[in-house]
C-alpha positions, -999 to +999 in steps of 0.1 A: +214+717-335+228+715-371+258+703-360+246+673-337+225+660-368+254+659-392+269+639-369+243+612-363+236+615-404+275+603-406+276+576-380+246+559-398+259+564-432+294+552-415+278+517-401+271+506-434+300+492-447+337+480-440+349+517-436+378+525-460+419+539-455+413+531-419+438+514-393+425+493-370+439+485-335+427+452-333+428+422-357+404+411-381+393+373-373+415+353-399+388+329-415+355+348-403+324+328-411+307+360-431+333+387-446+336+420-427+315+438-453+285+424-438+291+435-400+282+460-385+308+488-381+304+522-362+322+551-349+319+553-314+327+593-304+358+577-277+369+550-289+370+551-327+361+525-351+347+495-335+324+462-350+299+439-345+296+403-360+266+383-363+255+360-331+236+335-354+247+313-383+226+311-419+199+290-422+221+268-450+257+273-424+237+258-396+223+226-420+256+224-434+271+218-401+253+197-381+273+198-350+256+233-343+224+218-341+210+227-307+232+256-307+225+295-298+233+298-335+208+276-352+181+276-327+160+296-342+160+279-379+130+251-382+153+223-405+154+184-400+179+159-408+172+124-416+171+098-393+201+082-409+219+109-397+200+115-365+217+080-352+248+085-366+252+112-342+233+106-312+237+139-299+214+154-325+188+125-319+166+143-288+170+175-303+147+193-326+161+187-359+155+149-355+117+154-341+101+139-372+125+109-367+114+074-362+138+052-345+144+015-342+139+001-308+173-008-304+186+027-308+164+039-285+167+011-260+207+014-263+207+053-260+173+053-230+188+079-210+189+104-239+164+093-261+131+088-235+120+122-242+121+119-282+092+120-303+106+091-324+109+065-297+077+068-277+070+034-290+092+023-272+089+042-240+085+010-217+115-010-234+135+025-225+121+031-191+128-003-176+167+004-189+175+017-154+148+021-122+162+058-116+148+064-151+117+041-148+108+069-115+112+102-134+090+121-156+096+113-189+084+075-178+052+084-163+031+073-192+051+043-191+035+008-187+052-016-169+050-053-167+042-068-136+077-087-129+094-058-133+073-040-107+073-067-080+111-069-087+116-027-078+082-030-056+100-003-032+104+017-057+079+013-082+051+015-055+042+048-066+044+043-100+016+052-125+022+022-145+025-002-120-010+004-099-026-024-117+000-051-095-003-024-065-015-055-042+018-078-059+039-053-049+030-044-018+024-082-009+066-083-016+071-065+022+047-064+054+070-031+058+059-022+021+029-035+031+014-007+059+032+022+040+002+050+025+015+040-008-002+001-003-032+020+018-060+008-015-043-025-020-067-054-017-041-077+004-058-117+000-067-135+031-040-158+036-012-124+040-032-109+063-038-140+086-001-145+081+006-108+093-023-101+117-010-082+144+004-055+117-025-055+094-054-054+117-058-020+104-055-020+071-077-010+052-071-044+023-079-065+052-110-056+067-125-080+049-111-104+070-114-088+100-130-118+121-095-139+107-072-119+116-090-113+150-093-148+156-059-153+147-040-143+183-059-143+216-039-104+221-058-094+188-092-111+200-093-091+233-083-061+217-101-027+208-097-033+170-116-065+171-139-050+194-178-055+184-167-080+159-190-112+155-171-146+168-182-178+143-191-208+161-157-226+147-140-198+159-155-197+194-149-230+204-118-236+188-103-221+222-113-215+256-100-181+255-120-167+229-154-186+240-155-164+267-151-131+252-182-110+246-174-118+204-187-151+209-225-141+226-253-158+214-229-182+198-244-217+209-218-240+218-226-281+210-222-304+241-189-314+232-175-281+238-193-272+266-179-306+281-138-292+280-144-276+316-164-263+344-159-228+336-172-232+300-202-253+306-214-225+332-215-203+298-247-192+284-239-207+253-242-236+267-279-231+278-292-251+255-267-279+252-277-315+270-247-323+289-241-363+302-251-368+338-215-380+351-200-348+333-228-329+354-220-350+387-186-346+390-180-329+427-180-294+410-204-278+435-203-247+406-223-271+382-257-260+400-252-230+378-248-249+349-286-247+325-272-276+305-274-299+339-303-290+351-318-324+345-296-337+373-302-308+391-314-330+424-282-353+419-260-323+422-277-309+449-273-343+464-235-340+470-236-309+495-261-304+526-250-266+521-264-270+486-296-292+499-304-265+518-300-233+494-325-218+476-309-230+440-318-263+452-353-257+454-367-266+418-354-303+424-376-308+454-398-329+428-369-344+409-343-358+436-348-394+442-349-413+474-323-431+468-299-399+468-322-382+495-314-412+517-280-420+513-274-396+541-288-383+573-279-349+568-293-346+533-326-366+541-336-338+568-321-316+545-349-290+524-338-309+496-359-339+506-385-320+525-413-339+501-396-369+489-388-381+525-420-370+545-411-390+576-379-381+587-377-409+612-367-433+584-340-414+575-303-432+580-293-430+613 
């Protein structure tokens, strides 16, 4: 036990200074930073005397040697350099030793990739970030506020960037494929853009305010499930016969000028209150008997056909049909249509 204690004490004492009268197997450094007397010396039980130099430099050494800034040898010290030195040695600028330096704009911008995180360049953050699109979309530029022209000219890359969100609509309208993408889901699109791209934007949130305009922009859309239940205005319904016959136009009153464009339109309930002209109603098309806008001329319509003259549809015309219409044809004169107007059937033409 005494032997072990003696050996331990001897070992501790031996590390205090460079050992004297010892022949080293290896050579000392030719120009050591610190003198060998300050090194940690010790006797290894098997390998003899050895030494270990300091891993770090002194504060003074770090300050006097700027090239060592940011290395493991000087990271533990708190010191700084003047802005002039930080600029003259750009490698130092982003480091802690230059954290308090206030850099000029041209220096920050010309060294944007390295200086974008530097505290002394933050007032020029946007100017640095727009120097490169990959930099603009990086995390260090997350708080940059970009100008409209930069956002729109790089819309595909910048559409998700916080600094361009106030120009979201402007970016999304640069490309229809971008407009229909998820990043543009909250964009509010202008009417003309929605209508011009109706087929692709019919489901877009930003076009729902103009849904009627989109639905009436194309017949294929008008009859689609996307437009089911959408009420079309009279202007849209009367702009196209294909729109007029849709449920979307039910309840819309059509003017006589539109009702007379075709028999199919005239027969719609939309034309029931339209005052249709006689020449249109009595045109030889027997379907006009069903047109409510032609009820005033029912007798004239019914007198065009024996089949109609004897039909239940023409019973209401018995009072309104003229004697002239009844006596133009024997068959019509003898029909139920003319029972009230020509009671003496012997007066019917032969």
